[in-house]
ZANU-168282 format. One record per residue (C-alpha): x, z negated, y negated. Coordinates in Angstrom, 2 decimals. Each point is the difference from the previous one (the first is absolute). Layout:
<nodes>
{{X,Z,Y}};
...
</nodes>
This chain:
<nodes>
{{144.96,-210.75,-65.03}};
{{1.19,-0.12,-4.00}};
{{3.56,0.63,1.11}};
{{-1.05,2.83,2.13}};
{{-1.91,1.66,-2.22}};
{{2.88,0.03,-2.63}};
{{2.24,1.33,2.00}};
{{-1.87,2.70,1.38}};
{{-0.64,0.81,-4.16}};
{{3.48,-0.15,-0.44}};
{{1.67,1.74,3.06}};
{{-2.85,2.69,0.14}};
{{-2.38,0.03,-2.86}};
{{-2.78,-1.28,2.17}};
{{-3.17,-0.97,-1.75}};
{{-1.98,-3.30,1.03}};
{{-2.48,2.20,1.64}};
{{2.13,1.97,2.00}};
{{1.85,-3.01,1.31}};
{{-2.96,-1.93,1.27}};
{{-1.10,3.94,1.68}};
{{3.16,-0.05,1.52}};
{{-1.02,-3.54,1.43}};
{{-2.91,0.71,1.36}};
{{1.09,3.29,1.60}};
{{2.74,-2.02,1.74}};
{{-2.60,-2.86,1.20}};
{{-2.29,2.66,1.05}};
{{2.95,2.07,1.66}};
{{1.11,-3.61,1.84}};
{{-4.12,-0.65,1.20}};
{{-0.14,3.50,0.93}};
{{2.98,-0.31,2.19}};
{{-0.74,-3.39,1.87}};
{{-3.59,1.23,0.63}};
{{1.53,3.06,1.68}};
{{2.44,-1.98,2.00}};
{{-2.36,-2.43,0.92}};
{{-2.00,3.09,1.40}};
{{2.74,1.31,1.49}};
{{0.96,-3.01,2.01}};
{{-3.85,-0.60,0.95}};
{{0.17,1.76,3.88}};
{{0.19,-2.23,2.76}};
{{3.45,1.32,0.94}};
{{-1.56,2.45,3.04}};
{{1.98,2.76,-1.27}};
{{2.93,-2.27,0.15}};
{{0.42,0.49,3.86}};
{{0.68,2.96,2.29}};
{{-3.09,0.52,2.88}};
{{0.00,2.06,3.02}};
{{-2.52,2.69,0.15}};
{{-3.21,-0.76,0.99}};
{{-0.11,-3.69,-1.26}};
{{-1.34,-1.63,-2.76}};
{{1.52,-2.41,-2.02}};
{{-2.72,-2.78,-2.58}};
{{0.72,-3.15,-1.38}};
{{-2.00,-2.09,1.61}};
{{0.39,-3.41,-1.92}};
{{1.56,-0.60,-3.20}};
{{1.25,-2.74,-1.96}};
{{2.93,-1.04,1.76}};
{{3.35,-1.93,-1.57}};
{{2.79,1.38,2.75}};
{{-1.30,-0.40,3.01}};
{{2.01,-0.70,2.85}};
{{-2.58,-0.13,3.04}};
{{-3.30,1.48,1.09}};
{{-2.16,-2.06,3.08}};
{{-3.09,1.11,1.28}};
{{-2.54,-2.24,1.40}};
{{-0.53,1.45,3.17}};
{{-3.99,-0.17,0.30}};
{{-1.14,-0.60,-3.66}};
{{-3.08,-1.46,-0.36}};
{{-3.23,2.10,-1.21}};
{{-0.66,-0.80,-3.21}};
{{1.46,1.56,-3.40}};
{{1.53,-3.07,-1.05}};
{{1.85,-0.80,3.33}};
{{4.14,0.50,0.15}};
{{0.92,3.16,1.01}};
{{3.47,-0.10,0.02}};
{{2.64,-2.49,-1.97}};
{{3.28,1.06,-2.40}};
{{2.85,-2.23,-0.36}};
{{1.58,0.37,-3.70}};
{{3.81,-0.96,0.11}};
{{-0.05,-2.38,-3.11}};
{{-2.21,-2.49,2.13}};
{{-4.02,1.44,-0.02}};
{{-2.38,0.79,2.86}};
{{-2.56,2.19,-1.02}};
{{-3.12,1.26,2.39}};
{{-1.85,3.44,-0.02}};
{{-3.27,-0.65,0.79}};
{{-2.33,2.91,2.07}};
{{-1.25,1.35,-3.20}};
{{3.85,0.07,-1.53}};
{{-0.31,-2.67,-2.79}};
{{3.20,-1.87,0.24}};
{{-0.16,-3.49,-0.15}};
{{2.91,-2.89,-0.60}};
{{0.30,-1.95,3.55}};
{{2.85,-1.88,-0.76}};
{{2.52,-0.09,-3.26}};
{{3.32,-1.80,-1.05}};
{{0.97,-0.60,3.79}};
{{3.39,0.18,-0.86}};
{{1.60,-2.57,-2.32}};
{{1.97,1.66,-2.66}};
{{3.36,-1.30,-0.28}};
{{1.58,3.01,-1.45}};
{{-1.02,-0.07,-3.93}};
{{-3.65,1.03,0.99}};
{{0.70,3.79,1.11}};
{{0.98,1.46,3.38}};
{{2.42,3.02,0.40}};
{{-2.26,1.79,2.19}};
{{2.90,2.39,0.89}};
{{1.88,-3.17,1.32}};
{{-1.86,-0.64,3.02}};
{{-1.41,-3.10,-0.85}};
{{-3.56,-1.34,-0.13}};
{{-3.22,0.18,2.10}};
{{0.92,2.67,2.22}};
{{-2.55,0.04,3.33}};
{{-3.14,-0.83,1.12}};
{{-1.17,-0.02,3.49}};
{{-3.80,-0.90,1.36}};
{{-1.44,-2.25,2.56}};
{{-3.46,0.98,0.42}};
{{-0.89,-2.30,2.77}};
{{0.53,-2.88,-2.25}};
{{-0.19,1.40,-3.27}};
{{3.53,-0.61,-0.64}};
{{2.09,2.01,-2.26}};
{{3.75,-0.48,-0.33}};
{{2.40,1.06,-2.96}};
{{3.65,-0.21,0.09}};
{{1.94,-0.48,-3.23}};
{{3.61,-0.14,-1.59}};
{{0.61,-2.17,-2.99}};
{{2.57,-2.18,-1.64}};
{{-0.35,-3.73,0.09}};
{{0.32,-2.60,-2.74}};
{{4.21,0.25,0.82}};
{{-0.37,3.91,-0.75}};
{{0.80,0.29,3.81}};
{{-2.06,2.93,1.84}};
{{-2.14,-0.96,3.10}};
{{-2.71,1.61,2.58}};
{{-3.34,-1.44,0.09}};
{{-3.10,0.56,2.19}};
{{-3.52,-0.98,-1.41}};
{{-3.33,-0.22,2.21}};
{{-3.36,0.71,-2.06}};
{{-3.24,-1.15,2.05}};
{{-3.54,2.13,-0.59}};
{{-2.72,0.75,2.04}};
{{0.62,1.28,3.34}};
{{-0.49,3.49,1.00}};
{{-1.16,1.31,-3.82}};
{{2.04,-2.08,-1.97}};
{{-0.68,-0.93,-3.44}};
{{0.89,1.04,-3.67}};
{{1.42,-3.90,-0.45}};
{{1.58,-1.93,2.20}};
{{-1.09,-3.25,0.82}};
{{3.62,-1.63,0.42}};
{{4.00,1.11,0.04}};
{{2.52,-1.92,1.94}};
{{3.81,0.93,0.16}};
{{0.96,0.51,3.31}};
{{3.80,0.78,-0.56}};
{{1.75,-2.40,1.89}};
{{3.74,0.32,0.81}};
{{-0.32,3.62,-1.83}};
{{0.13,-1.23,-3.23}};
{{3.00,-2.45,1.04}};
{{2.69,3.20,-0.67}};
{{1.08,1.52,-3.20}};
{{-1.12,3.82,0.06}};
{{1.34,2.49,-2.29}};
{{-2.31,2.43,-1.76}};
{{-0.42,3.90,1.70}};
{{0.76,-2.28,3.42}};
{{-2.57,-2.16,0.08}};
{{-3.45,-0.50,2.27}};
{{-2.11,2.90,0.73}};
{{-2.93,1.27,1.74}};
{{-1.86,-2.07,2.22}};
{{-2.65,0.84,2.65}};
{{-2.71,-2.54,2.11}};
{{-0.51,0.65,3.94}};
{{-2.01,-2.10,1.46}};
{{1.47,-3.17,-0.05}};
{{3.23,0.70,-1.59}};
{{0.89,0.54,-3.43}};
{{3.33,2.56,0.02}};
{{2.28,-0.09,-3.45}};
{{2.95,2.72,-0.77}};
{{2.43,-1.95,-2.20}};
{{3.12,1.51,-1.36}};
{{3.50,-0.83,0.59}};
{{0.16,-1.65,-3.88}};
{{2.94,2.30,-0.21}};
{{2.25,-1.74,2.61}};
{{0.58,2.04,2.59}};
{{1.53,-2.41,2.31}};
{{-3.13,-2.46,-0.37}};
{{-2.31,2.98,1.93}};
{{1.22,-0.74,3.58}};
{{0.46,-3.58,-0.74}};
{{-3.17,-1.88,1.74}};
{{0.14,-3.19,-2.31}};
{{-0.13,2.06,-2.89}};
{{-3.43,1.52,-0.98}};
{{1.31,2.83,-1.75}};
{{0.12,3.65,1.41}};
{{-3.05,-0.85,2.77}};
{{-3.15,0.82,1.57}};
{{-1.71,-3.69,0.04}};
{{-2.88,-0.79,1.82}};
{{-2.60,-2.93,-1.22}};
{{-2.73,-1.53,1.31}};
{{-3.06,0.49,-2.40}};
{{0.47,-3.85,-1.77}};
{{3.60,1.25,-0.94}};
{{1.92,-1.67,3.33}};
{{2.56,1.74,1.70}};
{{-1.87,1.87,3.00}};
{{0.49,-1.92,3.33}};
{{0.33,3.16,1.96}};
{{3.30,1.31,-2.36}};
{{2.93,0.49,1.99}};
{{1.96,-2.95,-1.51}};
{{-2.54,-2.91,-0.69}};
{{0.85,-3.38,1.18}};
{{-3.03,-2.09,0.67}};
{{2.39,-3.26,-0.48}};
{{0.70,1.48,-3.65}};
{{-2.66,2.72,-1.03}};
{{1.30,-0.06,-3.40}};
{{3.41,1.81,0.71}};
{{0.46,2.83,-1.93}};
{{0.75,1.92,3.27}};
{{-3.36,-0.92,1.16}};
{{-1.48,2.13,-2.60}};
{{2.29,3.13,1.16}};
{{-1.92,2.97,1.90}};
{{2.98,2.47,-0.48}};
{{3.01,0.15,-2.04}};
{{2.38,2.54,-0.82}};
{{-1.97,1.60,-3.12}};
{{0.92,0.51,-3.54}};
{{-3.16,0.90,-1.81}};
{{-3.14,0.62,2.41}};
{{-1.96,0.36,-3.17}};
{{-2.78,1.95,1.86}};
{{-1.82,-1.62,3.08}};
{{-2.86,1.65,2.24}};
{{-1.56,-0.55,3.35}};
{{-0.37,2.94,2.30}};
{{-2.40,-0.74,3.03}};
{{1.62,-3.44,0.91}};
{{3.50,1.12,-1.34}};
{{1.81,-1.32,-3.02}};
{{1.90,2.37,-1.81}};
{{1.83,-0.10,-3.83}};
{{1.91,2.30,-2.40}};
{{3.01,-1.49,-0.88}};
{{2.10,0.93,-3.20}};
{{3.47,0.96,1.11}};
{{2.75,0.71,-2.53}};
{{-0.05,3.99,0.15}};
{{-2.25,0.28,2.63}};
{{-3.17,-1.73,0.94}};
{{-1.96,-0.65,3.66}};
{{-3.31,-0.38,1.80}};
{{0.55,-2.15,2.91}};
{{-2.43,-2.05,2.07}};
{{0.93,-3.62,0.54}};
{{-0.01,-1.90,2.87}};
{{0.04,-3.75,0.44}};
{{3.73,-1.28,-0.05}};
{{1.50,3.53,-0.12}};
{{3.09,0.18,-2.61}};
{{-0.37,2.61,-2.26}};
{{3.42,0.06,-1.07}};
{{0.75,0.40,-3.73}};
{{3.91,-1.11,-1.05}};
{{0.21,1.99,-3.60}};
{{0.31,3.27,1.76}};
{{-2.46,2.62,0.48}};
{{1.39,0.71,3.23}};
{{-1.68,-3.38,1.15}};
{{-3.17,1.29,-2.09}};
{{-0.08,3.04,2.35}};
{{0.65,-1.87,3.21}};
{{-3.14,-1.02,0.89}};
{{-2.51,2.57,-1.17}};
{{-2.92,2.34,0.77}};
{{0.10,1.80,-3.51}};
{{3.06,0.05,-2.13}};
{{-0.78,1.12,-3.30}};
{{2.85,2.00,-1.33}};
{{1.13,-0.63,-3.40}};
{{-1.92,-3.03,-0.53}};
{{-3.23,0.39,-1.54}};
{{-0.10,-3.61,-1.21}};
{{-2.78,-1.22,2.35}};
{{-2.82,-2.13,-1.53}};
{{-2.97,-0.12,1.93}};
{{-1.14,1.12,3.66}};
{{-3.96,0.61,1.53}};
{{-0.60,1.09,3.35}};
{{-2.94,2.11,0.46}};
{{-1.85,1.31,3.30}};
{{-1.64,3.10,-0.02}};
{{-3.31,-1.27,0.35}};
{{0.57,-2.13,-2.75}};
{{0.62,2.55,-2.90}};
{{-1.57,2.93,-1.48}};
{{2.80,2.64,0.35}};
{{0.61,2.81,1.42}};
{{-0.03,-0.37,4.24}};
{{3.42,1.61,0.28}};
{{1.60,-3.11,-2.34}};
{{-1.34,-2.09,2.92}};
{{1.59,-4.00,0.38}};
{{2.08,-0.34,-3.16}};
{{2.49,-2.34,-1.46}};
{{-0.27,0.40,-3.81}};
{{2.98,-1.47,-1.92}};
{{0.04,-0.55,-3.83}};
{{3.43,0.36,-1.87}};
{{1.54,-0.98,-3.15}};
{{1.02,2.82,-2.78}};
{{3.24,-0.97,-1.39}};
{{3.35,1.23,-0.21}};
{{-0.16,3.21,1.94}};
{{-2.93,-1.26,2.27}};
{{-3.32,1.33,-0.62}};
{{-3.23,-1.59,-0.27}};
{{-2.09,0.98,2.69}};
{{-2.07,-0.71,2.96}};
{{1.59,1.50,3.65}};
{{-2.03,0.41,3.28}};
{{1.69,-0.66,3.35}};
{{-2.07,1.20,2.96}};
{{-0.42,-2.57,2.62}};
{{-0.70,0.51,3.78}};
{{-2.39,-3.47,0.58}};
{{-0.29,0.82,3.63}};
{{3.50,0.04,0.94}};
{{1.15,-2.14,-2.70}};
{{2.71,2.53,-1.70}};
{{0.31,2.21,-3.13}};
{{-1.47,3.48,0.51}};
{{1.20,1.57,-2.82}};
{{2.77,0.15,-2.92}};
{{-0.94,-2.02,-3.38}};
{{-1.16,2.66,-2.39}};
{{-1.76,-1.01,-3.92}};
{{-3.56,0.24,-0.31}};
{{0.35,-0.92,-3.72}};
{{2.35,0.01,-3.00}};
{{-0.01,-1.09,-3.15}};
{{0.59,2.73,-2.50}};
{{1.18,-1.63,-3.74}};
{{4.38,-0.48,-0.16}};
{{-0.32,-3.51,-0.37}};
{{0.34,-2.98,2.39}};
{{-3.02,-1.02,1.98}};
{{-1.55,-2.11,2.94}};
{{-2.02,0.61,2.76}};
{{-0.60,-3.84,0.78}};
{{-3.51,-0.38,1.19}};
{{-1.69,1.99,3.18}};
{{-3.03,-0.44,1.86}};
{{-1.72,2.54,2.55}};
{{-3.78,-0.04,0.74}};
{{-2.54,2.18,1.48}};
{{-0.46,1.39,-3.81}};
{{3.61,1.19,-0.43}};
{{3.37,-1.61,-1.24}};
{{0.04,-2.03,-2.76}};
{{3.54,-0.95,-1.75}};
{{0.66,-1.43,-3.33}};
{{3.32,0.78,-2.12}};
{{1.24,-3.33,-1.31}};
{{0.90,1.44,-3.94}};
{{-2.87,1.04,-2.01}};
{{-0.75,3.35,-1.15}};
{{-0.26,1.32,-3.49}};
{{-3.01,-1.36,-0.65}};
{{1.49,-3.25,0.93}};
{{-1.83,-0.63,2.90}};
{{1.03,0.06,4.02}};
{{-3.21,1.25,1.72}};
{{-0.51,-0.40,3.73}};
{{-0.04,3.74,1.28}};
{{-2.13,1.44,2.68}};
{{1.62,2.82,1.75}};
{{-2.89,1.92,2.82}};
{{0.00,3.21,1.50}};
{{-2.75,2.37,-1.44}};
{{-1.63,1.11,3.42}};
{{-2.14,2.60,-2.13}};
{{2.68,1.62,-2.14}};
{{2.39,-0.40,3.09}};
{{3.67,2.22,-0.65}};
{{1.86,-1.14,3.15}};
{{2.49,-2.43,-0.33}};
{{2.80,1.25,-1.69}};
{{2.14,-1.09,-2.76}};
{{-0.73,1.54,-3.87}};
{{2.66,2.14,-0.88}};
{{0.44,-0.52,-3.67}};
{{1.27,-3.19,0.39}};
{{2.44,-1.32,2.92}};
{{2.56,2.78,0.38}};
{{2.59,-3.10,-0.93}};
{{-1.38,-2.26,2.22}};
{{-0.19,2.09,2.78}};
{{3.89,1.20,-0.90}};
{{1.05,-4.06,0.10}};
{{-2.54,-0.65,3.15}};
{{0.81,2.87,2.16}};
{{3.99,-1.18,0.59}};
{{1.04,3.35,-2.32}};
{{2.16,-2.26,-1.90}};
{{2.15,-0.77,3.08}};
{{1.79,3.39,-0.34}};
{{-1.39,1.27,-3.19}};
{{0.70,-1.70,-3.33}};
{{-1.29,0.50,-3.63}};
{{3.42,-0.52,-1.95}};
{{2.08,2.95,-0.07}};
{{3.19,-1.81,-0.39}};
{{-0.51,-2.22,3.35}};
{{1.10,1.40,3.20}};
{{-2.59,0.86,2.74}};
{{0.30,1.55,3.34}};
{{-2.92,2.85,-0.87}};
{{-0.74,1.55,-3.56}};
{{-0.58,-2.16,-3.08}};
{{-3.67,-0.15,-1.04}};
{{0.62,0.65,-3.57}};
{{-3.09,0.97,-1.75}};
{{2.21,1.57,-2.86}};
{{1.35,2.42,2.07}};
{{-1.82,0.40,3.23}};
{{-2.11,2.85,-1.13}};
{{2.81,1.80,-1.28}};
{{1.81,-0.41,3.24}};
{{-2.43,0.58,2.14}};
{{-1.48,3.08,-2.04}};
{{3.44,1.50,0.11}};
{{0.33,-0.18,4.02}};
{{-3.69,1.50,0.53}};
{{0.75,3.35,-2.41}};
{{3.09,0.51,1.53}};
{{1.05,2.91,2.36}};
{{0.91,-2.21,2.84}};
{{-3.26,-1.86,0.04}};
{{-1.79,3.01,-0.09}};
{{2.20,1.60,3.40}};
{{-0.60,-3.30,1.52}};
{{-3.76,0.24,-0.51}};
{{-0.13,3.50,1.01}};
{{2.22,-1.09,3.35}};
{{-2.62,-2.88,0.87}};
{{-3.03,2.22,-0.35}};
{{1.34,1.92,3.26}};
{{0.53,-2.79,1.99}};
{{-2.48,-0.69,2.60}};
{{0.46,-3.92,0.03}};
{{-3.51,-1.82,-0.07}};
{{1.20,-1.82,-3.36}};
{{1.33,2.40,-1.78}};
{{-3.42,2.23,0.62}};
{{-1.76,-2.89,-1.23}};
{{1.50,-0.14,-3.30}};
{{0.36,3.96,-0.70}};
{{-2.57,-0.24,-2.30}};
{{1.42,-2.81,-1.88}};
{{3.19,1.61,-0.17}};
{{-1.66,2.91,-1.60}};
{{-2.24,-2.25,-2.56}};
{{3.34,-1.50,-1.14}};
{{1.68,3.87,-0.55}};
{{-3.46,0.56,-1.79}};
{{0.09,-2.73,-2.36}};
{{2.21,-0.58,-2.97}};
{{1.68,-2.81,-2.64}};
{{-1.51,-3.52,0.95}};
{{-2.39,1.14,2.01}};
{{2.01,1.27,2.36}};
{{2.29,-3.03,0.44}};
{{-2.78,-2.35,0.31}};
{{-1.26,2.54,2.57}};
{{3.03,0.11,1.82}};
{{0.67,-3.82,-0.30}};
{{-3.46,-0.51,1.60}};
{{0.58,1.94,3.04}};
{{3.24,-1.72,0.26}};
{{-1.48,-3.33,-0.10}};
{{-2.43,0.86,2.84}};
{{2.69,1.97,1.83}};
{{3.40,0.07,-0.54}};
{{0.86,2.94,2.31}};
{{-2.39,2.60,-1.48}};
{{2.33,2.09,-1.48}};
{{3.11,-1.78,1.31}};
{{1.01,-0.25,3.66}};
{{2.85,-2.38,-0.82}};
{{-1.66,-2.82,-2.08}};
{{1.29,-3.01,0.52}};
{{-2.96,-1.59,-1.65}};
{{-2.54,-1.89,2.58}};
{{-3.65,0.40,-0.65}};
{{-1.72,-2.39,-2.12}};
{{-3.61,0.67,1.15}};
{{-1.33,0.51,-3.13}};
{{-3.83,1.04,-0.71}};
{{0.05,2.98,-2.16}};
{{-1.40,-1.86,-2.62}};
{{2.89,-2.68,0.28}};
{{2.38,3.08,0.02}};
{{-1.38,1.36,-3.49}};
{{0.23,-3.31,-1.28}};
{{3.64,-0.13,0.28}};
{{0.83,3.48,-0.38}};
{{-2.17,-0.80,-3.63}};
{{2.23,-3.25,-0.64}};
{{3.11,1.79,1.11}};
{{-0.22,2.80,-2.56}};
{{-1.42,-1.67,-2.83}};
{{2.54,0.92,-3.14}};
{{1.48,-3.61,-1.69}};
{{-1.60,0.26,-3.79}};
{{3.18,1.33,-2.43}};
{{-0.40,-2.36,-2.12}};
{{2.06,-0.17,-3.56}};
{{2.19,-2.76,1.47}};
{{0.93,2.23,3.13}};
{{0.37,3.25,-2.04}};
{{2.42,-1.71,-2.71}};
{{2.04,-1.76,2.76}};
{{0.15,3.35,1.92}};
{{1.98,1.75,-3.22}};
{{1.87,-3.26,-0.67}};
{{1.29,0.31,3.96}};
{{0.86,4.09,-0.65}};
{{1.60,-0.69,-3.19}};
{{2.19,-3.94,0.86}};
{{-0.15,0.67,3.88}};
{{2.52,-3.30,0.34}};
{{-2.40,-2.87,0.83}};
{{1.91,-2.90,-2.09}};
{{0.20,2.14,-2.96}};
{{-3.60,1.05,0.29}};
{{-0.76,-3.74,-0.33}};
{{2.23,-0.30,-3.08}};
{{-1.69,2.98,-1.62}};
{{-3.90,-1.30,1.16}};
{{1.20,-3.34,-1.59}};
{{1.74,1.39,-3.27}};
{{-3.61,1.90,-0.54}};
{{-2.33,-2.87,0.63}};
{{1.82,-1.89,-2.40}};
{{0.47,2.69,-2.64}};
{{-4.21,-0.16,0.36}};
{{-0.30,-3.62,-0.64}};
{{2.49,-0.03,-2.48}};
{{-1.94,2.31,-1.85}};
{{-3.50,-1.54,0.42}};
{{1.35,-3.46,-1.13}};
{{1.62,1.69,-3.27}};
{{-3.10,1.83,-0.78}};
{{-1.96,-3.29,0.35}};
{{1.88,-1.76,-2.11}};
{{0.03,2.81,-2.26}};
{{-3.64,0.36,-0.30}};
{{0.05,-4.31,-0.21}};
{{2.19,0.45,-3.33}};
{{-1.68,2.87,-1.15}};
{{-3.37,-1.45,0.08}};
{{0.97,-3.58,-1.15}};
{{1.16,1.34,-3.22}};
{{-3.06,1.81,-0.58}};
{{-2.24,-2.92,0.81}};
{{2.35,-2.10,-2.47}};
{{0.18,2.85,-2.96}};
</nodes>
């Protein structure tokens, strides 16, 4: 401090009082900034999620660290301290939330840490899934971890507690992995979800990054396996050998899968959500059926009830019969799929309508909830009850917490099941097949016009205000064709509007009926609602910000049009600026050093 005082006096002529005042002001500013940041991060993360109109989202319970699964007790006890649901945390803990929403630790340090005491939570290892057997009070957990030699293996553990209502602590736990843990399994291609059905424990296991193992019955990778509730191969498995019951083949219920991370029982049937390379699939699993994974996306699509293209990075799957969820009746029987938000994917929950009577899908997949911040996130935990849809993101929010959220239909303020127009335009463009024909990059070729937001407004506005377009509208207004009569007012509205509003309005009508002003239109009708069409229009017409970098680069492009010379100018400019900064620092050091020594 004494040296700092002397430096301040010599360099700036400050007295001791002024120096101390500056220090106090700096400390106060730092404290105030910390307080503001702390308060700004104190929200529960609800605002991070885009939800449908007519729904409400709230944090049901907080205090979790990297949650990876949620499992509800089907018939919880009546007491406030009876378990309501269990939450797995990827680092090896299981929490239990009681009816009064108090969070307890059910089990901790399940996984022996052999990786320096930390998990790469985005690398797929750790505690992955829970499933309950209420009749016996069993809680099964699947996890993936390195052994003493650093080799990653799959594991299954069973906790025993009070039948039907369960308890906040286990009576005993038992490893029941058997031959499942004998094989090496690489991260992100490891053991996944589990389901209990009667006396059977079904478990999905990834291919361990060895696609050739998926169809090999002797390797417990790329399979759905079925165990009894004690961890033995189920005697009714297709390849069960009574003479040699511990053979790996005896565990296999169905081979040929890549990463069956999602699993759900619909009625009496088992379904899995399987991650492919560039596509994912939802498929019904039948005993002994080969699901053909051979390393290609063609094999992923070969036996699929629904294909999710492009890939959404499936993380979880739950099934909700219409009578067991608190959503609008039109949702009916539904699969809900959790997705991962990395690379070009978006963290979200997708709904897939299902006809339980005929055991077929009854509609196309669609987004229900999406994650808004532009950063990685994973919807890895899902559960449905009569109270709503519960989910948990893997990564923490701004407050450092990963809450369990509850999405419920607000029947007192029902606005219908429509997508919020302020948040889904980009997702609709990706999910409705727009990019099959169009692209967003003007440097790429496509079979349809480029959706380049930088020029789209100008291009469409020029067409709508041309004499040719006005003549086309006048001709269509004379037509007695039912379609053109129906959209006569729409065309009039477009002509009456101006600027950005005109372009947005035209895009909305074009998306709802491509032929509304163009009898020769080849674009298919995407069946978008007016609100969805408005959301896409808002997204497409938004103007990219003219940052200083863009303005400077545009100026440079004009004066130096040749790319290689332009880059040379940039490098020279950057080098000159860095040289000036270094020179200024050296000069300051020399100058102030001389002042101190004099």
